[in-house]
C-alpha positions as CSV (number, residue, x, y, z in Angstrom):
1,M,41.7,-10.5,131.2
2,F,44.5,-12.9,130.2
3,Y,48.2,-12.6,130.5
4,F,50.6,-14.7,128.5
5,V,54.0,-15.6,129.9
6,T,56.7,-17.0,127.7
7,M,59.0,-19.9,128.9
8,D,61.9,-17.5,129.1
9,E,59.9,-15.2,131.5
10,M,59.0,-18.2,133.6
11,E,62.7,-19.3,133.8
12,N,64.1,-15.8,134.0
13,P,61.6,-13.4,135.6
14,V,61.9,-9.7,134.8
15,I,61.2,-6.9,137.3
16,G,60.5,-3.5,135.7
17,F,60.4,0.0,137.3
18,G,61.1,3.6,136.7
19,L,64.5,4.8,137.8
20,A,66.0,8.3,138.1
21,Y,69.3,8.1,136.3
22,G,71.2,11.3,135.4
23,N,68.7,14.0,134.7
24,Q,66.0,11.7,133.4
25,L,63.6,9.0,134.3
26,I,64.3,5.7,132.5
27,Y,62.6,2.3,132.4
28,C,64.8,-0.2,134.1
29,E,64.4,-4.0,133.9
30,A,66.3,-6.5,135.9
31,M,66.2,-10.1,134.4
32,M,67.0,-12.9,136.8
33,K,69.7,-15.3,135.7
34,D,71.5,-18.1,137.6
35,N,73.6,-16.1,139.9
36,Y,73.1,-12.5,138.9
37,Y,70.6,-10.1,137.2
38,D,71.0,-8.5,133.8
39,V,70.1,-4.8,133.9
40,H,68.5,-3.1,130.9
41,F,67.8,0.7,130.6
42,D,65.1,1.5,128.1
43,G,65.5,-1.9,126.5
44,N,69.3,-1.8,126.2
45,W,71.6,-4.1,128.3
46,V,73.9,-2.0,130.5
47,A,75.2,-4.2,133.2
48,S,75.0,-7.3,135.4
49,I,74.7,-7.1,139.1
50,A,75.0,-9.7,141.8
51,H,75.5,-10.2,145.6
52,N,79.0,-10.3,146.9
53,D,80.0,-12.5,149.9
54,D,78.6,-10.0,152.3
55,W,75.2,-9.9,150.5
56,D,75.8,-6.4,149.2
57,W,74.9,-5.6,145.6
58,M,77.9,-5.2,143.3
59,Q,78.3,-4.7,139.6
60,A,79.7,-7.8,137.8
61,S,80.0,-6.4,134.3
62,G,78.9,-3.7,131.8
63,V,78.9,0.0,131.8
64,I,80.2,1.4,135.1
65,L,77.2,2.5,137.1
66,P,77.3,4.7,140.3
67,G,77.1,2.8,143.5
68,E,73.8,4.5,144.4
69,T,72.3,3.3,141.2
70,I,73.4,-0.3,141.8
71,A,72.1,-0.1,145.4
72,E,68.7,1.3,144.2
73,I,68.3,-1.5,141.6
74,G,69.2,-4.1,144.2
75,L,66.7,-2.6,146.7
76,R,63.9,-2.7,144.0
77,I,64.8,-6.4,143.3
78,E,64.7,-7.3,147.0
79,S,61.4,-5.4,147.7
80,H,59.8,-7.2,144.8
81,Y,60.2,-10.5,146.6
82,Q,59.2,-9.3,150.1
């Protein structure tokens, strides 16, 4: 079996996972950028998240997300690299 990876995916890896948001399960993708991650819900950009000076996840821009959602996305990103 072969997997093809585009240059964009090599430079900006994407982590995808199911996420409970509201009363539904959505597909969340976090795309690595230089100093933050772009977050997409079901293929639509919703926010950017990054670490603050204390290494806690915070939202940098986009639709205001609950703190628990930001923390869950950050945890998924971190666990992907462990």
